[in-house]
N, C-alpha and C positions, 0 to 999 in steps of 0.2 A: 559474445563471451558468455559461457555458462558457469554457474557456481553452485556448489552444494551448500544448502542453507545451514545444515547441521550434520553431525556425524551420520545419523541415520535418517536424515531429512531428504526433502525433494531437491532435484536439480532444476534451477530456474535460470532465466535470462538475467544478466546483470542489471538491466534496465527493465522495469515492469510497466506495462500499460495499464493505467487506471481508468476504469470504465464509468465512474460516477457521473460524468458529464455527457455520456454518450446519448442519453435519452431525454426524458422530460425535464431533468434538472439542468440541462445544458444545451447541447447542439441539436437535440431532437433528430438524430440521424434516422434515415430510412433503413430498412433491412439491407437493401443493396449497398448503401453507403457504409453501414456497419461491416458488412462482409468485405468490402474493398479495404477498409481500414485494418481489419484483421489480417488480410492477405499482405497488405503493405508492411505491417509490423513484422510479420513472419519473414518477409523478404530481407529485412535488416536485422534479423536474428533477435527480435523482441518477441518472445514466444509465451511470456507469462502475462496473464490478464487478471486484474484485481477487481472483484465485484463485492457487493453486499446485497442481501435480500431486499433491503429498504430502498436502494437507489431507484430514483424515478418513481417514488411512492409505490414500490414493489413491482415495477414494470421493466426495468432495464435488463435484468437477467433474461427475461423473455425475448426482448429485442435481440440480444446477443445469441440466444439459443436458436432463434429463427434464422440468424445469419449463418450458423454452422450446421443447421439441421440437415441430416442425410449426407453429411460430408465427413465420413469417417477418416479419410486421409488428412483433412485439416485438423480434426479433433486430436489425432495422434501426434500432430506437430506442436500442440499448444498445451499449456498448463493453466488450470482454472483455480483461482482462489475465490472463496466467498466467505461472508461473515453472517452471523446471526446473533440474536439476543436483544436487539432494540425493537420495541413495539411502537410504531407511529400511529397517530390519529389521522386517518385518511379514509375517504370513501372506499378505497380498495381493501380496507380492513375495518368494516363497520363495528366489529365487536370490541375494538380497542378504544376504551373510553378516555384514556389519558396516556400521554407519552411515558413509557416506562421501560424497564428491563425485565427480561425473563430468561433465566439460564437453567430452567428445570430440564430434566431429561426428556420429558414429553415434548417440550417446546423445541429443544435442539433437534430432536429426531424429526419432528414434523416439518421444521424449517428446512432441513436437509432434503427431505422427500420432495418438498415444493421446489427447491432450487434445482434438484436433478431434473424435475419435469420441465421447469422453465428453460434450463440450459440445454435440454435435449442431449443429455449425457448419462452414462451409467455410473460415473464416479466423479468426485471432486478431488483435485490434487491436494488442496489445503483448505481446511475449515478453521476460521478464527471466531472466538467469542469477541463480538464487536466492542463492547465496553464492559468493564467489571461492574457487577451488580452488588450492592451492599448485602443482598440476601443470597448470593451465590453459595452453593454447597459444593465444594470441590470433589467430594466423593461421588455425588450424583452426576456432575459433569463428566468425570472420568468414566463412569459406567456407560453414559451415553456415547462417549467417544469410542470406548472399547467395542460396543455393540455395532456402531457404524463401521469401524475398521474391520471387524470380523465378517461383516456382510459385504465388504469390498466397496462400500459406497463412499467412503472418505479414506484417503491414503495417509494423510498427515494432519496434525492439529497444532494450533497456536492461539495467540491472543492478540488483541489490539487495545492500545491505550491503557495497559496495565502498569501499575507501579511495580517497582522491583519486589516489594514484599508480596503483592498480590500474585505476581508471576511465580515467585518461589513457592507460595502456598499451593497453587494448582499444579505446578511442575513436580511437586512431591507425590502427587497422586497419579499423574499421567505425563509422559514425555511431551514437552512442547518444543517446536522447532523454530519459532520466531515470536517476536513482539513487534507489532506494527504500530509506529508512533508518528506523531506530528513532529517535524524537525526542519529547521531552516535557519538562516541568519536572523530571522525575526522570532524564532521559537527555539531558544538554545537550552532550555531546561534539561533535556535528556543528556546533555554533555556533562552535567554536574550533579544530577539527582540520583545517580546510581544505576539508571536503566541500561545505559550503554556499557557500563562497567560489568554489569551482570551478564550481558550478552557475551562479552569477551570471556568472562570466567566460565561460562557454560558452553563455549565454542558454538554459539549460534549467531546467525547473521540477522540483524534487525531489518525491518522494512520501514522506509520513511515516506510519509505522505505530506502533501503541501510543501514540498521542498522549495518551491518558488513562491511560497506564501500566498497561494491563491491569486497570483497576478499582481500583488501589491507593489512589486518592484517595477512594474510597467505602467503604473497608474499615471494619469495625466496630471494630477495634483498630488504627488507623493508626500507622505508625512516626513517630518524632519529626520527621523531615524533612517528611513529608506533613502533619503537624499544622501546622508553620510555614507551608507553602504554602497550606493550606486556610484559614488565618486571613486571608491576603491575598485569596484567591479569594472568600471569603464577603463580605468588605468590598466588593469590586468588583461582585459579583453584586447586592448591595443597592443600590449606587450606580446601576447601569445597569438595575435591575429585570429581571435575566436569571437563568438557572440556572447553577450552578457549572460544569457541563461546558461551557457556552457561553463562560465566561470563559477556560477552559483552551484551547478551540479558537481563540478570538480571539487568544490569546497566540501560537499557532502561525501563524495567518494574518498576523500583524503582520510577519513577517520578509520582507525585500525579495526573497528568492529565489523567493517565491510557492509555498511548500510546499502540496501537495495533501494534506489530512488524509484518511487511510483510517479510516473509522468501522467498527469490527468488531462492533458490536452487531447483534442480530437484532430489536431493538425499534425500530419505526418512529419512535417519539417521540424516541429518542436521535439518530436520523439527522436528523429534522426540527430538533432543537436545533442540530445542527452547521450545517445550512443557514442557520438564523436567526442564527447567530453572525456571518455575513457582514454583518449589518445594523448592527452597531455596531463601534467601534474603541476599544480601550484606548489611553491615551496612552503615550508613550515612558517617562515616569517610572513609570507603572503597570506597564509591561513589566518594568522594572528592579526594581520591588518584588517581583515573582514570582521574578526571577533571584536577588535577594539572599536571599529566603526559601529557595530551592533550595540555594544554596551555603552558607548559614548565616553569611555575612559580606558586608559591603559591597564594591563593586568597588574595585580598587586606586586 
């Protein structure tokens, strides 16, 4: 299933493959393994891939790029998202003395140039500011975005981890097509802090990362809150004859803002499960059963 993220935004797959764990920060895939995973994703119509320049200490984009290098047909089938603005302290960036944010025009443009080189592509479908900086100048960011778009190097722009007021400020200067946020039954703030309300009001679809809470639902010794949630998840999984992760994904998909779940697993069966979660819908009461289990009390 494909969706248009906003009125003038990109068309993405309903389920997004998250690449943070593909390299040094996770599975440490080989180039051939990465290529196989990309092809497997495309075969089940997961065609959108989420990156950030910092993943794998600035190495995972390059891994992905080597996997699609010289394969124009494959590049034309997929959509690439990447992020910039976080500066990590790592031997790969010896000039970075402290972890910090940089949303200056020069930094954004240089980051995009590097990502284009790493990913072996002429353009990025969507560029996100990874985190809001207290020092960000919206006019300067907008000028950088406009330059990159005019050059055909980035097609669309958005943000990640922005509050509703930060989003509104930048959106005043340049059209944004999404806000990528952490969201799961263990991170419910976006449901009540105005971020999702703003997405609906602006007719844009948010993207959700850590929708399975980084695997905390499948821990060997889960915390009490997870135990409460999993009791409901197991009950619903039995009712619908599905897997627990599919119930959790269905819970995310239920929201009217149209959240695009980013599945960070390198296991194709996990990504398939997310795709298949589109085939059933939990009821509103069942949604609130998970909500109540998360909060530990019934709604007011």
